[in-house]
Wavefront OBJ file of the C-alpha trace (Angstrom):
o trace
v 243.696 8.591 122.626
v 243.952 8.102 126.179
v 240.801 6.812 126.513
v 241.542 3.694 124.081
v 245.187 3.123 126.147
v 243.211 2.763 129.444
v 240.584 0.926 127.548
v 243.362 -1.259 126.021
v 245.147 -1.925 129.396
v 241.832 -3.035 131.197
v 240.149 -4.931 128.951
v 243.414 -6.930 127.483
v 244.066 -7.417 123.877
v 242.208 -10.320 122.735
v 245.280 -12.035 121.502
v 248.534 -13.353 123.430
v 250.855 -12.287 121.062
v 249.591 -8.341 120.131
v 252.028 -5.981 121.049
v 251.843 -1.967 120.954
v 254.165 -1.541 118.236
v 254.789 -3.892 114.492
v 254.393 -3.971 110.857
v 249.957 -4.331 111.558
v 250.180 -1.520 113.953
v 251.506 0.836 111.117
v 248.954 -0.338 108.913
v 246.119 0.656 111.253
v 247.787 4.081 111.726
v 248.301 5.147 107.834
v 244.743 3.129 106.374
v 242.922 5.521 109.183
v 244.949 8.433 108.412
v 243.721 7.660 104.509
v 240.056 6.655 104.860
v 239.493 10.336 107.311
v 241.316 12.484 104.839
v 239.945 10.909 101.765
v 236.385 10.924 103.538
v 237.163 14.713 104.531
v 238.224 15.450 100.707
v 235.286 14.148 99.218
v 232.939 15.939 101.883
v 234.656 19.219 100.985
v 234.487 18.391 97.269
v 230.976 18.350 97.619
v 230.452 21.247 99.483
v 230.453 20.897 102.962
v 232.393 22.721 105.621
v 234.967 22.086 107.253
v 233.847 20.947 110.541
v 230.608 19.212 108.642
v 233.196 17.376 106.812
v 235.485 16.196 110.028
v 232.120 15.563 111.549
v 231.766 12.761 108.957
v 234.968 11.970 108.442
v 235.975 11.235 111.911
v 233.225 8.686 112.952
v 233.556 6.829 109.524
v 237.296 6.439 109.906
v 236.483 5.251 113.322
v 233.956 3.223 112.459
v 235.958 1.387 109.519
v 238.531 0.212 112.214
v 235.711 -1.102 114.666
v 234.093 -2.762 112.214
v 237.107 -4.612 110.727
v 238.093 -5.445 114.960
v 234.561 -7.008 115.721
v 234.876 -8.942 112.299
v 238.273 -9.847 113.519
v 236.248 -12.070 116.750
v 234.795 -14.423 113.816
v 235.890 -17.350 114.278
v 239.439 -18.061 111.789
v 239.566 -14.310 112.617
v 242.930 -12.829 114.464
v 240.979 -11.724 117.589
v 239.592 -8.453 118.634
v 242.612 -6.079 119.760
v 241.911 -2.433 121.428
v 245.848 -2.101 120.665
v 244.555 -2.239 117.012
v 241.867 0.154 117.455
v 244.247 2.934 119.574
v 246.404 2.670 116.860
v 243.051 3.464 114.578
v 242.289 5.958 116.783
v 246.267 7.379 116.182
v 245.624 8.077 112.020
v 242.485 9.158 112.619
v 243.569 11.797 114.633
v 246.527 12.306 112.517
v 244.387 12.402 109.543
v 242.233 15.269 111.173
v 245.181 17.371 112.165
v 246.587 17.267 108.670
v 243.092 18.215 107.181
v 242.776 21.178 109.631
v 246.102 22.386 108.629
v 245.134 22.330 104.825
v 241.789 23.673 104.875
l 1 2 3 4 5 6 7 8 9 10 11 12 13 14 15 16 17 18 19 20 21 22 23 24 25 26 27 28 29 30 31 32 33 34 35 36 37 38 39 40 41 42 43 44 45 46 47 48 49 50 51 52 53 54 55 56 57 58 59 60 61 62 63 64 65 66 67 68 69 70 71 72 73 74 75 76 77 78 79 80 81 82 83 84 85 86 87 88 89 90 91 92 93 94 95 96 97 98 99 100 101 102 103
């Protein structure tokens, strides 16, 4: 998470009105946590161990968040936001901690 925050401060956000807190940021947090948790659950249900499930779920959820931001860079998109990525990272961390607690 520190890396994402430092990256955000160093690189800027790409959007003039991109604050750290807002409705959009909560969507990033919740969507990433749910995606990480769902992926973890599918891998566990398929017989994968805890480590394998985390090893698949964490990069999968981060990849979806990054892909969404890359897509936002396209013309007509809302613009790439490292702050959104920081909230995605926080959501993935939340999902990983929750999965660890219930394993």
